[in-house]
C-alpha beads as a LAMMPS data file, in Angstrom:
LAMMPS data file: protein, C-alpha beads

105 atoms
104 bonds

1 atom types
1 bond types

-500.0 500.0 xlo xhi
-500.0 500.0 ylo yhi
-500.0 500.0 zlo zhi

Masses

1 110.0

Atoms # bond

1 1 1 -11.950 -12.928 -7.715
2 1 1 -10.446 -11.017 -5.281
3 1 1 -6.952 -9.084 -6.319
4 1 1 -4.291 -8.444 -4.261
5 1 1 -2.080 -5.699 -5.538
6 1 1 0.828 -4.395 -4.723
7 1 1 2.115 -0.256 -5.786
8 1 1 4.728 2.250 -5.533
9 1 1 3.941 5.675 -4.357
10 1 1 6.563 8.013 -7.189
11 1 1 7.129 10.611 -4.473
12 1 1 9.400 9.757 -0.958
13 1 1 7.209 10.445 1.699
14 1 1 4.896 8.254 3.339
15 1 1 2.718 11.374 3.829
16 1 1 2.296 12.497 0.547
17 1 1 1.295 9.257 -0.550
18 1 1 -1.546 8.960 2.708
19 1 1 -3.117 12.079 1.482
20 1 1 -3.015 11.659 -2.519
21 1 1 -4.664 8.515 -1.276
22 1 1 -7.449 9.716 1.090
23 1 1 -7.971 12.538 -1.243
24 1 1 -8.410 10.436 -4.637
25 1 1 -10.321 7.161 -2.820
26 1 1 -12.342 8.949 -0.365
27 1 1 -11.345 7.519 2.875
28 1 1 -9.064 8.042 6.330
29 1 1 -6.380 5.700 7.002
30 1 1 -5.671 4.830 10.588
31 1 1 -2.316 5.141 12.047
32 1 1 -0.489 2.061 13.527
33 1 1 2.487 1.580 14.900
34 1 1 4.309 -1.707 15.189
35 1 1 7.250 -2.658 14.821
36 1 1 6.287 -5.766 12.721
37 1 1 4.996 -3.106 10.142
38 1 1 8.283 -0.979 10.493
39 1 1 7.427 1.040 12.338
40 1 1 4.238 3.806 11.855
41 1 1 1.997 2.907 9.079
42 1 1 -1.409 3.517 7.707
43 1 1 -3.954 0.884 7.512
44 1 1 -7.980 1.061 6.285
45 1 1 -10.492 -1.818 6.057
46 1 1 -10.910 -5.208 7.712
47 1 1 -8.842 -8.655 7.430
48 1 1 -11.602 -10.319 6.261
49 1 1 -12.827 -7.661 3.381
50 1 1 -10.603 -5.415 0.924
51 1 1 -7.798 -3.668 3.405
52 1 1 -5.078 -1.108 1.854
53 1 1 -1.595 -1.027 3.824
54 1 1 0.406 2.058 3.340
55 1 1 4.085 1.624 4.958
56 1 1 7.659 1.816 4.281
57 1 1 9.484 -0.439 2.452
58 1 1 12.342 -1.129 5.325
59 1 1 12.619 -4.445 7.193
60 1 1 12.854 -2.901 10.918
61 1 1 15.503 -5.747 11.983
62 1 1 18.091 -5.717 9.725
63 1 1 17.349 -2.818 7.503
64 1 1 16.893 -4.509 4.009
65 1 1 13.917 -3.924 1.818
66 1 1 10.474 -5.510 2.868
67 1 1 10.090 -6.106 -1.136
68 1 1 13.280 -7.306 -2.179
69 1 1 12.196 -7.534 -5.851
70 1 1 11.201 -3.831 -5.538
71 1 1 14.219 -2.289 -3.287
72 1 1 14.290 1.050 -5.422
73 1 1 10.727 2.389 -3.728
74 1 1 10.309 3.438 -0.482
75 1 1 6.762 3.321 0.352
76 1 1 4.449 1.123 -0.464
77 1 1 0.853 -0.043 -0.812
78 1 1 -0.770 -2.837 -0.166
79 1 1 -4.356 -3.737 -1.787
80 1 1 -5.621 -7.098 -0.609
81 1 1 -8.844 -8.561 -1.550
82 1 1 -10.034 -6.074 -3.196
83 1 1 -12.818 -7.111 -6.186
84 1 1 -12.539 -3.575 -7.217
85 1 1 -8.693 -3.999 -8.662
86 1 1 -9.314 -1.503 -11.726
87 1 1 -11.117 1.374 -10.011
88 1 1 -8.794 1.944 -7.703
89 1 1 -5.861 1.979 -10.080
90 1 1 -7.944 4.236 -12.248
91 1 1 -8.226 5.957 -8.854
92 1 1 -4.798 6.365 -7.978
93 1 1 -3.835 7.884 -10.948
94 1 1 0.527 7.724 -12.450
95 1 1 2.086 9.265 -9.149
96 1 1 1.326 5.112 -8.135
97 1 1 2.689 2.305 -9.981
98 1 1 1.390 -1.077 -9.899
99 1 1 4.360 -3.808 -9.321
100 1 1 1.875 -6.876 -8.228
101 1 1 -1.094 -8.179 -9.548
102 1 1 -2.437 -11.539 -7.925
103 1 1 -6.226 -12.923 -8.475
104 1 1 -7.536 -15.883 -5.688
105 1 1 -10.932 -17.249 -5.519

Bonds

1 1 1 2
2 1 2 3
3 1 3 4
4 1 4 5
5 1 5 6
6 1 6 7
7 1 7 8
8 1 8 9
9 1 9 10
10 1 10 11
11 1 11 12
12 1 12 13
13 1 13 14
14 1 14 15
15 1 15 16
16 1 16 17
17 1 17 18
18 1 18 19
19 1 19 20
20 1 20 21
21 1 21 22
22 1 22 23
23 1 23 24
24 1 24 25
25 1 25 26
26 1 26 27
27 1 27 28
28 1 28 29
29 1 29 30
30 1 30 31
31 1 31 32
32 1 32 33
33 1 33 34
34 1 34 35
35 1 35 36
36 1 36 37
37 1 37 38
38 1 38 39
39 1 39 40
40 1 40 41
41 1 41 42
42 1 42 43
43 1 43 44
44 1 44 45
45 1 45 46
46 1 46 47
47 1 47 48
48 1 48 49
49 1 49 50
50 1 50 51
51 1 51 52
52 1 52 53
53 1 53 54
54 1 54 55
55 1 55 56
56 1 56 57
57 1 57 58
58 1 58 59
59 1 59 60
60 1 60 61
61 1 61 62
62 1 62 63
63 1 63 64
64 1 64 65
65 1 65 66
66 1 66 67
67 1 67 68
68 1 68 69
69 1 69 70
70 1 70 71
71 1 71 72
72 1 72 73
73 1 73 74
74 1 74 75
75 1 75 76
76 1 76 77
77 1 77 78
78 1 78 79
79 1 79 80
80 1 80 81
81 1 81 82
82 1 82 83
83 1 83 84
84 1 84 85
85 1 85 86
86 1 86 87
87 1 87 88
88 1 88 89
89 1 89 90
90 1 90 91
91 1 91 92
92 1 92 93
93 1 93 94
94 1 94 95
95 1 95 96
96 1 96 97
97 1 97 98
98 1 98 99
99 1 99 100
100 1 100 101
101 1 101 102
102 1 102 103
103 1 103 104
104 1 104 105
């Protein structure tokens, strides 16, 4: 069963979060720019398999939080289609807080 997880980062900087994730999960994000995603964001993985997206929690069109339920968190990490949810959670450590965990078949 694939999991879709959402984490916040307890620091305020997307660059600090990026560095910690890359160090702990042993990969490098690809820097991307999209007005739909709120400007600069970071991605690792493919659309049809495990994919991680790190971005700011600001909607560029209205200035509101992308994730309204988690508006207090400025930096979000989406972990989509993962089969190793518990492993990733453990590797990320206490600076990342699991906000949402959903399972899909």
